[in-house]
C-alpha positions as CSV (number, residue, x, y, z in Angstrom):
1,X,9.4,79.1,65.3
2,X,12.2,76.6,65.6
3,X,12.2,74.3,68.7
4,X,15.6,73.5,70.1
5,X,16.3,70.2,71.9
6,X,19.5,69.9,73.8
7,X,21.1,67.5,76.3
8,X,24.5,66.8,77.9
9,X,26.3,63.4,78.4
10,X,28.8,63.6,81.3
11,X,31.6,60.9,80.9
12,X,33.3,61.5,84.3
13,X,33.1,63.8,87.3
14,X,35.8,66.1,85.9
15,X,35.9,64.7,82.4
16,X,34.1,65.3,79.2
17,X,30.7,66.7,78.8
18,X,29.0,66.2,75.4
19,X,26.2,68.6,74.4
20,X,24.2,68.4,71.2
21,X,21.3,70.4,69.9
22,X,18.9,69.4,67.2
23,X,17.0,72.1,65.5
24,X,13.5,71.1,64.2
25,X,12.5,73.1,61.1
26,X,9.8,72.5,58.5
27,X,12.4,71.2,56.0
28,X,13.3,67.9,54.5
29,X,16.6,67.8,56.4
30,X,17.0,68.9,60.0
31,X,20.3,70.5,60.6
32,X,22.2,69.1,63.6
33,X,24.9,70.8,65.5
34,X,27.4,69.0,67.8
35,X,29.2,70.7,70.7
36,X,32.0,69.1,72.7
37,X,33.0,70.7,75.9
38,X,35.1,69.6,78.9
39,X,35.9,70.7,82.5
40,X,39.1,69.9,84.4
41,X,40.4,70.8,87.8
42,X,43.9,71.8,86.4
43,X,45.9,69.2,88.5
44,X,46.1,66.2,86.1
45,X,49.3,64.4,85.3
46,X,50.4,64.1,81.7
47,X,49.1,60.5,81.6
48,X,45.7,61.6,82.9
49,X,45.6,64.5,80.5
50,X,46.4,62.2,77.6
51,X,43.6,59.8,78.6
52,X,41.2,62.7,79.0
53,X,41.9,63.9,75.5
54,X,41.5,60.4,74.0
55,X,38.2,60.0,75.8
56,X,37.0,63.3,74.5
57,X,38.0,62.6,70.9
58,X,36.3,59.1,70.9
59,X,33.1,60.5,72.5
60,X,32.9,63.4,70.1
61,X,33.5,61.1,67.2
62,X,30.7,58.8,68.2
63,X,28.3,61.8,68.6
64,X,29.4,63.3,65.3
65,X,28.6,60.1,63.4
66,X,25.2,60.0,65.1
67,X,24.6,63.6,64.0
68,X,25.5,63.0,60.4
69,X,23.4,59.9,60.0
70,X,20.4,61.5,61.7
71,X,20.6,64.6,59.5
72,X,20.9,62.5,56.4
73,X,17.9,60.3,57.2
74,X,14.9,61.7,55.4
75,X,11.9,61.7,57.6
76,X,8.9,63.4,56.0
77,X,6.5,64.4,58.7
78,X,3.0,65.8,58.3
79,X,3.0,69.4,57.4
80,X,6.6,69.4,56.0
81,X,7.1,70.3,52.4
82,X,9.1,68.3,49.9
83,X,12.3,69.7,48.4
84,X,12.1,71.4,45.0
85,X,12.0,69.0,42.0
86,X,15.6,68.1,40.9
87,X,16.8,69.8,37.8
88,X,19.1,67.0,36.9
89,X,18.1,65.9,33.3
90,X,19.1,62.3,34.1
91,X,17.3,62.1,37.5
92,X,14.9,59.4,36.3
93,X,17.8,57.2,35.3
94,X,19.0,57.2,38.9
95,X,16.4,54.5,39.7
96,X,18.3,52.0,37.6
97,X,21.3,52.5,39.9
98,X,19.4,53.0,43.2
99,X,20.6,54.1,46.6
100,X,24.1,52.8,46.9
101,X,24.6,54.1,50.5
102,X,21.6,53.6,52.7
103,X,19.1,50.8,52.5
104,X,16.7,50.1,55.3
105,X,17.9,53.2,57.2
106,X,17.2,55.5,54.2
107,X,20.5,57.4,54.5
108,X,21.8,59.0,51.3
109,X,24.2,61.6,50.1
110,X,21.9,62.9,47.4
111,X,18.1,62.5,47.2
112,X,16.7,60.0,44.7
113,X,14.1,62.2,43.0
114,X,11.9,60.1,40.8
115,X,8.8,62.4,40.9
116,X,6.7,62.3,37.7
117,X,9.1,59.8,36.0
118,X,7.5,57.2,33.8
119,X,8.6,53.5,34.3
120,X,5.6,51.9,32.7
121,X,6.2,48.2,31.9
122,X,9.8,48.4,33.0
123,X,10.7,44.7,33.4
124,X,14.4,44.6,34.1
125,X,16.1,47.8,35.3
126,X,14.2,48.2,38.6
127,X,14.3,44.7,39.9
128,X,16.3,44.3,43.1
129,X,17.2,47.9,43.3
130,X,17.5,49.9,46.5
131,X,15.2,52.9,46.3
132,X,15.2,53.7,50.0
133,X,13.9,57.2,50.8
134,X,13.2,57.8,47.1
135,X,10.8,60.6,46.2
136,X,8.2,58.9,43.9
137,X,5.1,61.1,44.1
138,X,3.4,61.4,40.7
139,X,5.6,58.8,39.1
140,X,4.3,55.9,37.0
141,X,5.4,52.3,37.7
142,X,2.4,50.6,36.0
143,X,3.2,47.0,35.1
144,X,6.8,47.3,36.2
145,X,8.8,44.4,37.8
146,X,9.8,45.8,41.2
147,X,10.4,42.4,42.8
148,X,13.0,42.4,45.5
149,X,13.1,46.2,45.6
150,X,14.0,48.0,48.8
151,X,11.8,51.0,49.2
152,X,12.2,51.7,53.0
153,X,11.0,55.2,53.9
154,X,10.1,56.1,50.3
155,X,7.6,58.8,49.6
156,X,5.2,57.4,47.0
157,X,2.1,59.5,47.6
158,X,0.0,59.9,44.5
159,X,2.2,57.5,42.4
160,X,0.8,54.8,40.1
161,X,1.7,51.2,40.6
162,X,-1.1,49.5,38.7
163,X,-0.2,45.8,38.2
164,X,3.3,46.4,39.7
165,X,5.1,43.2,40.9
166,X,6.3,43.7,44.4
167,X,7.2,40.1,45.1
168,X,9.8,39.7,47.9
169,X,10.1,43.5,48.1
170,X,10.9,45.5,51.3
171,X,8.3,48.2,51.5
172,X,8.4,49.2,55.1
173,X,7.5,52.8,56.2
174,X,6.5,53.8,52.7
175,X,3.9,56.6,52.2
176,X,1.4,55.2,49.7
177,X,-1.2,57.9,50.4
178,X,-3.6,58.2,47.4
179,X,-1.4,56.0,45.3
180,X,-3.0,53.7,42.6
181,X,-2.1,50.1,43.5
182,X,-4.8,48.4,41.5
183,X,-3.8,44.8,40.9
184,X,-0.4,45.2,42.5
185,X,1.3,42.0,43.6
186,X,2.4,41.9,47.3
187,X,3.8,38.4,47.5
188,X,6.0,37.8,50.5
189,X,6.4,41.5,50.7
190,X,7.3,43.5,53.9
191,X,4.7,46.2,54.5
192,X,5.3,47.1,58.1
193,X,4.9,50.7,59.0
194,X,3.6,51.7,55.5
195,X,0.5,53.9,55.1
196,X,-2.2,53.5,52.5
197,X,-4.5,56.3,53.3
198,X,-7.0,56.7,50.4
199,X,-4.9,54.5,48.2
200,X,-6.6,52.4,45.5
201,X,-5.9,48.7,46.4
202,X,-8.7,47.2,44.3
203,X,-7.6,43.8,43.0
204,X,-4.2,43.9,44.8
205,X,-2.9,40.5,45.7
206,X,-1.7,39.9,49.3
207,X,0.1,36.6,49.7
208,X,2.4,35.7,52.6
209,X,2.6,39.5,53.3
210,X,4.7,40.5,56.3
211,X,2.8,43.3,58.2
212,X,2.5,44.3,61.9
213,X,-0.8,43.9,63.8
214,X,-1.4,47.7,64.1
215,X,-0.5,48.2,60.4
216,X,-2.9,45.4,59.5
217,X,-5.7,47.1,61.3
218,X,-5.0,50.3,59.4
219,X,-4.8,48.8,56.0
220,X,-8.0,46.8,56.6
221,X,-9.9,50.1,56.9
222,X,-9.2,50.7,53.2
223,X,-12.5,49.9,51.6
224,X,-11.0,49.5,48.1
225,X,-9.6,46.1,49.0
226,X,-11.8,43.3,47.6
227,X,-13.0,40.3,49.6
228,X,-10.2,38.1,48.4
229,X,-7.6,40.5,49.5
230,X,-9.2,41.1,52.9
231,X,-9.3,37.3,53.4
232,X,-5.6,36.9,52.5
233,X,-4.7,39.7,54.9
234,X,-6.8,38.3,57.7
235,X,-9.1,41.4,58.0
236,X,-12.1,40.9,60.2
């Protein structure tokens, strides 16, 4: 059953009231509806009426922008299913272009679906690309140069990154659950908010890694990290 959250923002005593509702559904995108309503006492002058209309338009515009960006931001929560695999025959080549709209916020107009694509030993076309919010589960990036890549909010569960170079990469809020990261290079990489549940981190190199304290505690529970990696991370 869908849960409906709603609220109102009054701008003045007899002015504009903004109402919005956000419907939570077990989907990749959550549809957002925006409603703008207003109440007046019927005795405004033309100048007051004009100001009232301007305030309404500005406020509704701000809320509409919020709604669009929120709906486009791909947050994959537990229990939610991924969208069907893209039928675009060139979907794997999209990685060489990347996400040209959103970066750290993960906003996009079309999902970057790289699931089950093979980029083994790709040394030039992935470097520095923005793959924010990309779907990567089941894909192979073994030996690839992914230095300076932005992968914020990417879904890489079950993907293979054996020996992948993530030097200077932004890997915040990435789901690496059950991914194979043997020998991956995390040099000066941002890992804040990322999860590594049951991931294989044997031989992974952690050097000058940027990670939050809570995230550090979580990654240190991964028993596949060798002693050298644990020392570099500061695991106790």
